[in-house]
N, C-alpha and C positions, 0 to 999 in steps of 0.2 A: 440393683441400682442403689447407690448410697444416697440416703436422705437424712436431713437434719431433723431432730426432734428434741428441742431444748438443748441440753448439753450432751445428748447422746446421739449415736449413729445406729441405724438399723438397716437391714437388708430387705428389700422387696424380692421375694423368691421368684425366680424365673425358671421356665421349663427349657433346659438345654438338651433334652434327650434327642431331639431331631438333629441337632448339630453334632453331638458326640457320636451318634451312630453313623453319621454320614462319613464315609471313608475319603471323600474328596477334600481337597485343601481349600476350596472356596465354595460358597453357596451358589445355587443355581440363579438366585435373583440378585446376586452381587451385594448382599447386605452384610456379609461376614466372611472372614477367612481364618485359616489356622496358621499361626507362626510356628513352624516346625524346626526343631533343633535335633540333630542327629550326632551321636558319638559312635562312629563306625568301629573304633578300637574295641569297644565293649558291647556293641550291638544294642545301644540304648538310644531311644528316641522319645521326645515329649513335645507336646504342642500346647499352645494357648490360643483360644478363640478370641478374636478382636472384631470390632465393628468396622464396616466400610461405609464411606470412604475414610481414609486417614484424616485426622485433624490437621496434620501438616505433613508435607512431603517435599523435600528439596535435595538438590545435589550440590555439595560443597566442592572445594578443590580436592578433597580427600576421600569423600564417602557419601553414600545416600543416607539422609537423616529423615526419620519418620516418627510421628506421634500418632498412636492409635488409641481408641477407647475400648476398654473391657468392662463388661457388666459388673464383674466382681473385683477386678484389680485396679480399676480407675484408668488413668492415663498410662500408656505403655510406650517407653522410649526405645527406639530401634535404630541400630546403625548397620548398614549393609545387610539387612535382613536378620541380624543377630540381636536378640533382646538384651537390653542394657539394664533397665529397671522398670518397675511398676510402682505406682503410688502406694499400693497396699503394703508391699513387702520391702520397699527400698530402705526403710529404717533398719531392717535386720542387718544389712551390709554397711550402710553409710555411717550409722551411729557407732558401730564397732570401730571402723577406720578412724573416726574422729576422736572418740572419747577414750579409747584404750591408751593411745600414746600420750595424750595430754594428762590423763589421770596418773599414768605410770610415772611420767616426768615429775609431776607435782608431788606424788607420794614419795618418790625416791630422793628428790632434791630438797624439798622444803624441810624435811626432818633433819637433814645434815647441814643446813645452811645457817649462817649467822644472821641475826636480825638486821644488821646494818648492810648486808650485801644484797641489794635489790635485784641484781641480775640473777642471783641464785636462790631467791626465796619465793619464786613462783609468780612474780609480777612482770608485766610487760614482755610476755613471751613472744618470740619471733617464730612464725610457722611458715613453712614452705609446703605448698600442695602442688604436686606434679600430676597433671591429668585431671580426671574427674570433672569434665566439662559441663556436666549437668548442674553443678553447683551445690549439690546436697551436702557434701563434706564441709564445704566452706560455711554453709548456713549453720551446721552443728557446732563448728568451732567458735562461732560468734556468741554462743551461749556462755562462754567463759569470760568473765571480766578480766581475768589474768592475761588473756591474749591481747597483746598490744598491736600486732600487725600480722597480716597474712599476705604473702606473695603467692598468687594463684597463677600457674603457668599452664596454658592449654594451647595445643597446636591449631585446632580447627575452630575458627571464629564462627563458622556456620553452626556448630553444635551449641555454642554459647547463645547465638541469636535465637535459635529455636527454643532452647531452654528458657530464655528470658520471656518469651511470649506464651509458653504453654505449661511451664512447671511452677508449682505454687511457692517454691522457696527461692525463686530467682532474684528477689529483692536483696538477697545477701550481698550481691556484687555492688550494691549502692552504699553499703556501709563504709564509713570513712577509714576503717581499719584495713580494708581489702584493697590490694593493688593487683588488678587483673592484667596479666601479660599474655598477649597472643604471640606465642613463640614455640620453637622446638624445645621440649623439656630437657633433653640431654645437653643441647648447646647452652641453654640457660644455666644449668647446673655447672657445666664446665667453666663458664665465664665467672659465675659467682665464686667458685672455688679458687680460680686464678686471682681474683681480687681480694681474697681473704675474708669473705663474708662468713657469717655464722648464723645458725638457727638453733632453737631449742628443740623443735619437733619438725620432722620431715615426713610427709604422707605421700606415698606414691601410689596413685590409683590408675595404673596403666592397663592398657588392653593386652590381650594375649600376645606373647612373643613369638608364637609359632602355631601352625595348624598341621595336624596329622591327616594326610589324605587317605582315601579308602584303600589305596594300594600299599599303604604303610610308609610312603615317602613323607618327609617332613618339609613343609613350606615355611621358611623363615619370614616373619613379618617385620615391618619397620620398627615396631616397638621393642624388638629384641635388644636394641642398644640400651634400653633402660634396665636390663637384667644382667649386663655383662660386668666383668671385674673392674674395668676403668671407671665406669659410671658409679658403681656401688662404692668404689674407693673415694670418689669425689663427694658422694653423700656423707661418707664418714668424715672427710675433711671439713665439711660444712657443720657437722654436729659436734666434733670433738671439743672445740673451745668451751662449749657449754655442757659437755657431758650429756648430749641430747639423745633423743629416742627416734628411731626410724620405724615407720609402719609401711608395709608394702603388700599389695595384692599378690597372692601366691597360689592361685588355682585350686583345684579340687584333688583330694587324695583318692577319689573313686576311680580315676583313670590311670592306668599304669605309667604312661609316659609323663603325665602330670606329677605323679608321685615321685618319679625319678628326678624330675626337675626341681621339686621342692627340696629334696635332699641336696641337690647340686647347688641351689641358691643359698641354702643354709651354710654349706661349706664355704662358698664364696664370701659370704658375710664375715665368717670367722677369718678367712684368709686376708681380707682387706683391713681387719682390725676391730670389727664389731664384737662386743661381748654379749653373751646370753641370747643368741638368736633362737627364737622359739616360734613354733607353728601353732596358730589358733584356728578353730573351726567355726564356721557360721552356717546355720541352717536357714535356707531360703528356697522356698518351693519352686519359684519360677526360673531358677538357675539350673543348668543341666546337672542331673543327678541329685538335685535338691541340696547341694552343699558347695561351699567355696571357702577358701581359707586365706590367711594372711601370715606374714612373718613380721615379728617385732624384735628389735635388737637395740642395744645401747652402744653409743660411742664410748670407747674405753677412756678412762682417765685414772688418776691416782686412787680414786675412791670407788672404782668400778666393782660392782657386785659380781662375784664369781659364780660359775654354774652350779656349784653345790649349795649355794645359799638360796633358800626359797623366799625368805622375807627378812627384813631388818626390823627388829623391835626397837621401840623408843620408850622413853619414860612418860610420854604424853598420854 
């Protein structure tokens, strides 16, 4: 149990041995359960013990949304039985998604911009976040004074409502720089591209595009549209005017089908015009196999950095 002591946090040790040794998925007295995630493709399974009853449980138009409490991990956010984040290790994933593209844009653009070009010297950045309905990425983006506006597009209002009530960073949506839009992300991007809008940074925190069944068949999920060539091409259109940066969730390399998809998405990013698409790895214990990754890429412009250049030196 987390407790405050001055400016420090410490753990009160608990005896979990009876829970861990119990092969059942639920306790006999109904006080706890195991959230089990299985990857049949590689014969991998892992579980997280959470207390019962859940702090919140509701069914939206799209999915079942639940918040549980864990002795070690704090609040645990679950959609359709699949763990999305925990308070303890959520920073591992969300801070990477937020800070890497913004810092990369600033480092790449500010050094080459003129002092009188406000749009290109790192001020008043326009950011689009697709997905990420828990709000953590948005809260991290607000730490930058250079961020002038954030359009946050989330399909499921139910996710937002539960997050507002139970997650500690939910006040981010109340910031005047945030424009929260409850809509289909792919449709919103299509509309924005058609209207000629532009962003400096786009972060796509989308759910898995497919599921591999135990018999080897692939079930395509609705979010797959966020990973196809037309959608990625529109993201490039939104970023090109500013020479912007794309960050997108890109699964784990520990599962063969995921690894093949990572290579395919990287090729798609190149094909639609992005430069330097690169895969980055995040270590996060509560995600399946303990690892997930992202793809980051630049919209091409006349000053685009080519693949062979690792960094650009300046006189500063």
